[in-house]
C-alpha positions in Angstrom: 0.1 0.2 -0.2 1.1 3.3 -0.9 2.1 5.3 2.1 -0.1 8.4 1.1 -2.8 5.8 0.5 -2.9 4.9 4.2 -6.1 5.0 6.3 -6.1 7.1 9.1 -7.2 4.4 11.4 -4.3 1.9 9.7 -2.3 -0.6 12.4 1.4 0.1 11.2 3.3 -2.8 12.4 6.9 -3.9 13.2 7.9 -7.9 12.9 10.8 -9.4 14.5 10.7 -13.1 13.4 14.0 -14.6 12.8 12.3 -17.4 10.8 12.7 -15.5 7.4 10.4 -17.5 6.0 7.6 -17.7 8.8 8.3 -13.6 8.4 7.2 -13.5 5.0 4.1 -15.9 5.0 3.1 -13.4 8.4 3.8 -10.3 5.9 1.3 -11.8 3.3 -1.1 -12.5 5.3 -1.4 -9.3 6.9 -1.0 -7.5 3.2 -4.5 -8.5 2.7 -5.9 -7.0 5.7 -6.7 -3.5 4.7 -6.3 -2.0 8.5 -2.9 -3.5 9.1 0.4 -2.1 7.6 3.8 -3.8 8.0 5.9 -1.0 7.5 9.5 -3.2 8.7 10.2 -6.7 8.9 13.5 -7.4 11.1 15.6 -10.5 12.1 17.1 -9.5 15.7 16.4 -8.0 18.8 18.7 -4.7 18.1 17.0 -4.4 14.7 13.6 -4.3 16.4 14.6 -1.6 18.9 16.1 0.3 16.4 12.8 -0.3 14.0 10.5 0.9 16.9 12.3 3.7 17.7 12.5 5.1 14.3 9.2 4.5 12.9 6.9 4.2 16.3 4.8 1.8 15.1 1.6 0.5 16.9 2.3 -3.2 17.3 5.6 -4.8 17.5 5.3 -8.4 16.6 8.4 -10.0 18.6 9.8 -13.6 18.5 10.7 -14.7 22.1 13.9 -16.3 20.8 16.3 -13.8 18.6 19.6 -14.5 17.2 21.3 -11.8 19.6 19.3 -12.3 22.6 15.8 -13.0 24.0 12.5 -11.3 23.2 12.3 -10.7 27.0 15.1 -8.4 26.7 13.8 -6.4 24.1 10.8 -6.2 26.0 12.7 -4.6 29.1 14.8 -1.8 26.8 11.5 -1.3 25.5 9.8 -0.1 29.1 13.1 1.5 30.4 12.9 4.0 27.3 9.2 4.4 27.4 8.4 3.5 24.0 4.6 3.5 23.4 4.3 0.3 21.3 1.9 -2.9 22.1 4.2 -5.8 22.0 2.7 -9.2 20.7 5.0 -12.0 21.7 5.1 -14.8 18.7 6.7 -18.2 19.9 7.0 -21.8 19.3 7.5 -22.2 23.3 3.6 -22.1 24.1 4.2 -23.3 27.8 2.5 -20.9 30.3 5.6 -20.2 32.4 7.0 -18.4 28.9 3.7 -16.8 28.7 3.3 -15.4 32.1 7.3 -13.6 32.3 6.6 -12.0 28.8 3.1 -10.8 30.2 5.1 -9.6 33.2 7.8 -8.0 30.9 5.0 -5.9 29.6 3.9 -7.6 26.5 0.2 -7.0 25.6 -0.3 -10.8 24.2 0.7 -14.3 23.3 0.3 -15.8 20.2 1.8 -19.4 19.5 3.1 -19.6 16.3 0.9 -22.7 15.7 -1.9 -20.7 15.2 -0.5 -17.2 14.0 -1.6 -17.7 10.3 -5.3 -18.2 11.8 -5.5 -15.7 14.7 -3.2 -12.9 14.2 -5.0 -10.3 12.5 -7.8 -10.6 14.8 -5.1 -10.5 17.4 -3.3 -7.6 16.2 -6.5 -5.7 16.3 -7.3 -6.4 19.7 -4.2 -5.3 21.6 -4.1 -2.2 19.1 -7.5 -1.3 20.7 -5.4 -1.4 24.1 -6.9 -5.2 24.8 -4.5 -8.0 26.1 -4.4 -11.4 24.7 -3.3 -14.4 27.1 -5.0 -17.8 27.9 -7.2 -17.3 31.0 -4.5 -19.6 33.0 -1.8 -16.8 32.2 -4.1 -14.0 33.2 -5.6 -15.8 36.3 -1.9 -16.3 37.3 -0.4 -12.9 36.6 -3.6 -11.3 38.6 -2.6 -13.5 41.5 1.1 -12.5 41.2 -0.4 -8.8 40.9 -2.5 -9.3 44.7 0.5 -10.6 46.2 2.8 -7.9 45.5 0.0 -5.1 46.2 -0.2 -6.9 49.7 3.5 -7.2 49.6 3.9 -3.6 48.9 1.4 -2.3 51.3 3.1 -4.5 53.9 6.1 -3.0 53.4 4.8 0.6 53.8 2.8 -0.2 56.9 4.8 1.4 59.5 5.3 -1.4 61.5 6.3 -3.6 58.8 9.4 -4.2 60.5 8.4 -6.0 63.3 7.0 -9.4 63.9 3.1 -9.9 64.7 3.8 -10.7 68.7 6.0 -7.2 68.8 3.1 -5.6 67.1 0.8 -6.2 69.7 3.0 -5.7 72.5 4.2 -2.2 70.7 0.4 -1.4 69.9 -0.5 -2.0 73.6 2.3 0.2 75.1 1.2 3.1 72.6 -2.7 2.3 74.2 -1.0 3.0 77.5 -1.2 -0.5 79.1 1.5 -1.2 81.7 3.4 -4.3 81.4 1.7 -6.7 83.8 -1.5 -5.3 81.9 -0.1 -6.4 78.5 1.0 -9.9 80.4 -2.5 -11.1 81.1 -4.2 -9.4 77.9 -1.5 -11.2 75.6 -1.1 -14.4 77.8 2.8 -13.7 78.3 5.0 -13.1 80.8 6.4 -9.9 81.9 9.7 -10.5 80.9 8.4 -11.8 77.5 6.4 -8.4 77.1 9.7 -6.5 78.0 12.0 -8.2 75.5 9.0 -7.4 72.8 8.8 -4.1 73.5 12.7 -3.3 73.6 13.3 -5.4 70.3 10.0 -3.2 68.5 11.7 -0.1 69.9 15.1 -1.2 68.5 13.8 -1.6 64.7 11.7 1.4 64.9 14.8 3.1 66.3 12.9 4.3 69.4 13.8 4.7 72.5 11.1 4.6 75.3 7.6 4.2 75.9 6.4 7.9 75.5 8.6 7.7 71.8 6.3 4.6 71.2 2.9 6.7 71.6 4.2 9.6 70.0 5.1 7.5 67.0 1.7 5.7 67.1 -0.4 8.9 67.1 1.9 10.5 64.3 1.8 7.6 62.0 -2.3 7.2 62.6 -2.1 3.7 64.5 -4.2 5.3 67.2 -7.3 7.6 67.1 -5.9 10.3 69.7 -2.9 10.2 72.4 -3.9 7.9 75.2 -5.2 9.5 78.8 -2.0 8.0 80.6 1.3 6.4 80.2 2.5 3.7 81.5 5.7 3.4 83.8 
């Protein structure tokens, strides 16, 4: 297609596939799609990065296994550069782990070479419109990973994240104004154990006294208000 005749909604695409016979075949398949235009066919990761930088396609069709390295490396470099290109991984390795790694690295979709000729045009349109194309198994796995990472990040942001569960219980009890004997009864542990947990908690939070514990807790929003008294 002459560039001057290109439709405004045309999906421009760079193909990075080291199997030249397959690359030619897929380019021929896409040539018959009126809304898809292959602007470059390359055979290495370095050339793929250069083509994306120069031509700014909407979609990069990327093989996972390239002569000069992994397609995952290309994905990582694209992310570091901030390139706004939707990446569709094309691979003969269709195992779940490969697909999960591609999704984590920022790929918009994953298509096995065995079904590329039949599904490629439709999948390209999907990812060009901002959708994703992964199997349900991969999507569920990535979602679980995201939830776990989000929970971990939240825990790390919590002001008491350095403390163990028992240290937190003692620390909050102290911040509430409870004495060591009161904490001993409430938490079913000896007074000496209460003292040990408190000292460890204060050390981890770089605090020096029970008063510091109260001030810290109020400042961090761990308590609704300053307790009426501080146990000695």
